[in-house]
N, C-alpha and C positions, 0 to 999 in steps of 0.2 A: 374467496379471493386471496387468502393468505398464500396458498401455493403459487398463484400467478405472480404475486408481488415478489416472493422469494426467487422465482425463476427469473424475473426481470432483473433483480439485483445481481444474481450470479452472472447473468449475461453481460451486464454493465462492467462488473469487476473482472470477470475472467474471459469474456468473449474474445479478446484479442490475444490472450496468452495461453489459454488452455487448448492447445491445438496438437499436442503430441499425445499419443496413447499407446498402451500395450494391451495385448489380448492373451489371456491364458485360459485354457480349458480347466475349469475347477471340478466339474463332475459330469458324469453321463449316467442318467437314470434310465434303467431298462426294466421292462416288465409288461408293457403294452404288447399285445400280440398282433396289433393291426395299426394302420396309420393313426396318428394323433392330429386332431384338427384344431384344438383350442386349449387354452390354459388361463388360469385366473389365480391371483394371489389372494390368500385369505386375509380378513381383517386382523386375524391373530398372526403376529409376526412369525416368520419362519415356516409358514405352511403354504403349500402350492396344491392346486387342483388341476387335473388334466382330464380331457375327454376326447374320444374319437370313435373309430369303428370297432369298439370293443363292447363288452357286456356290462360295463359299469363306469361310474365316475370315480377317479382315483385320487387319493390324498397322499402327499409326499411331505417329508421333513426336509427343509432346506438347511437346517442346522446340521443334521446328520447325513444329508444327501441320500436319503433312504426311503423306501416304500413304507407307508404306514398301514393303509387299508383301502379297500374298495368301499367308498361311502355308501353307495346304493346301486342296485342293478338297474339297467335300462333295457328297453325293448327295441331300441333303434339307435343309430349312430348319434353321437352328441356333436353338434356343430357350434354351440355357443354356451358359455358359462358366465354367470354374473353374480357377484355378491354386492348388493347395494350398501353403501356406507351408512352406518347407524341403524341397520336392521339385521336381526340375527337369522338371515335367510340366504340360501344359495339356490340359484335358478339354473336349470340345464335345459337348453332348447334342443329338441330332437328332430331327426330327419322326417318323422311321421307327423310333425306339426304340434306334438305335445310339448308342454313346458313343465318339467318336474320341479318340485319345491321342497327343499330340505330345511327344517327348522332346527337350529343349533341348540336352542333352549330346551326344546322337547326331545331333541336327538331322534327325530323321526321325520319321515316324509309326510307332507301335507297333501291334500287332494290336488291332483294334477290340473294345471290350467289347460282347458280344452276349448279351443276356438278355431285355430288355423287347421287346415286340412293338408297343408303342404309344408316342406321343411322350414325350420326356424334358423336363420343365419346370424342374427345378432340380437342381443338384449342389453339395454342400458337403462339407467334410472335418473330421474330428475329429483334430486334430494330435496330441493326447496319446495317442491310441490307434492312430494311423497308419491310419485307416479313411476310406473314401470313401463318401458316401451319395448315391444317385441316386434321384430321385423321378419317377414316371411316371403317365401317364393311366390305367394299369391298376390304380391304387389301391395299389400296393406300392412299398416302398423296398428297393432292393438295396444290400447293404453289401459293400465290396470292400477288400482289403488294398492300401494304397498302395505297399508294398514289392514285392509279388509280382504285383499286379493280378489276384489270384485272387478269385473270388466266395466270400464267407464265409457269408452267409445272407441271407434276405429276410424282411421283415415286412409283413403285410397291415394297412395303416393305414385304408383306406377302401374302400367299395364303389364309389367314384367317383374322379375325377381328383385327384391331389395336385399343387397348383400351386406351392408354395413351401416352403422349409426355412429355419429359423433355429436356430443353435446358441448356447446361453447362453455368456457370457464365461468361466465356470468350467468349461465343457465337461461339465456334469453333466446337462443337459437338452437336448432337441431338440424344436422345435415344427414341426408340419406343417400348412399351410393347405390346405384342400380345397374341392372344388367342391360338397360337400354343406353348405356354409356354416359348417362347424365347424373348430376348431383342436384338434389332438390333440397332447398333451404326453407325451413318452416319457423314461424314464430312460436315459441314455446308457451306463450301466454294463452293463445286461443287456437293454436295449430292451423293458422292460415299460411298459405304458400307465400314466401317472400321473393324467391328467385330460383330459377333453374340454370345451372351452369353447364355449358357445352364446351367440350374440349377434348375429352378422351375419345378414342376411336373404338374402344372395346369396353367390356364390363368393368365397372368400378368396384374393386374388391376391398379397399382400405381407405379410411378417412380418420383424420385427427386434427382437432383444433389445437393450435399452439397454446401452451400454458399461459403465454402473455396475452392471448386473446386477439392478437393482431392479424393472424392469418389462419387459413385452413389448408391442410395438405391432403392430397388425394393420390392414391395409387391404383393402377388398373391392370387388366389383362394385357393391355398394349405395352406393358413394361415401362411406362412413363410415370414419373412423379411430378405433380403439378402443385404450385403454390398460389393460393387465391387470397386476395386482399379481403379482410374481414368487413371493412366498411363499404367498399365500392363493388365487391365481388369480381373485380377485374383480375385477370391472370397476370401474376407478377413474374413467375419463373416456370420454365419447363425443364425437367431433368430426365434425360434418357438413362434411367437408373439401373435397369437390369436387362438381361437377355430375354427373360420371359416374365410372366405375370408377377406383379407386386401384390403379395398376399396380405402383408401386415405392415403397419407403421406404428412406432412407439416413441414418445418423447421421454428423455431423461427427466426425472422429477425436478432437478434443480439446475443442472448444467445445460448449456446451450447446444444440445445434440439431439438427434433423433435417429432411430434405427429402422431399417427396412428388411423384410424377409421375403424371399422370392421363390417362385417355382423353379428358378435356375439353380437351386440348392444353396444359394449364397445369402449372406447377411452383410449389410453395409451400414456404416455409421457416418452420418453427415453433420455438418455444422448447421445449427438451427438459426444462426445469425447471418451466415454467408452462403449457405447451401452448397458448400464444397464437400467432396468426399474425403474422409480422413482415415477410414479403415475398411478393408474388405476381408470378410471372414469366409473362407471357402477352402476346399481341398486344393484348388489350383494355386491358392496363395500360401500353401504349406500348413494349413490348420487341419486338425483331425475333426473336421466338421461333418455336416449331414451329407448323406449320399443320395437323398431324394428331396423333393420339394419342401421348403421351409414354410410352414403354414401359419405360424404366429410367433411373434416376439414380444416380450415385455421386459421392463426394467424393474429390478429389485435393488434399490440403492445403486451401487456401481457394478452390480452384476446384471448381465443380460441373459435372459432365459429364452430358449427357442425349442419349438416342437416341430416334428416333421412326419412326412409319409414313411420315413425309415424306422418308425416306431420308437424313436429315441427322444428323451428330454435332455438337452445339454445346457449346463450352467457355465457361463463365461465370466471370468473376472476381467473387468476393463479398468486399466490403470490410466489415470489422467495426470500428466506432468504439467504443473503450472509454470 
């Protein structure tokens, strides 16, 4: 809850004044030979991992903005990467349903987690329970022990693909975004269904709980961003955010902003307290940005990092004027 409290404090102090920003392209990392679908920051500062339709998971230095190495080879496209806090492990979800596991202490791959027969689209962890959640195209979520890597149980969430997972800051709820246009909210204590949210008209591709824990944001193939109240599950706001699918949503760690990445090749930064658009990063706006779909964005301090079908990783310096 420390992060949530800090985020709330920054919102109260800077929410009304921190509304001007600058964007500068800090680096463009090239080396992938095919589209990049996902990225994840390492627990070790200054390290980034990326994966896509290539033959391996790639490690980069954000300090030098340079390629380090291919961590390990893969037999299918990587759709999801996750490094659980407090565990020396890195998970990679593949298109064939496998989940590869790298142990940083042993510096080697552990036995692959084999359960799903269809693509893995997202992986998240519940640190308070020591559990790993894996979402698949088969409509189920498998739950694993982070200590033993044993399969604990599975839940049937949807009759169709589960595209994304978000865990509430208090780790009491988990939201699943699905191809059936719905968002399914589950209790993390016993994995019982709490609520199904209806609103999007196409597949839900992105979900993020606000660090304050007060609302949930969803983005979908319908190009809409929706804000849902955490307590009542009611729809608070609808934003016609992009021209095409919203692929990714990421909150700044401390400041009241979130970013969206879209199939329309653009990145946008929004106020997390007023839901207004404050910056649009695209070639149309004069930025040397991506030429194809932006598949995922993440914050690293005041840097925003994006990956795309154009095979590029771009690091953006975002300046905030108080």
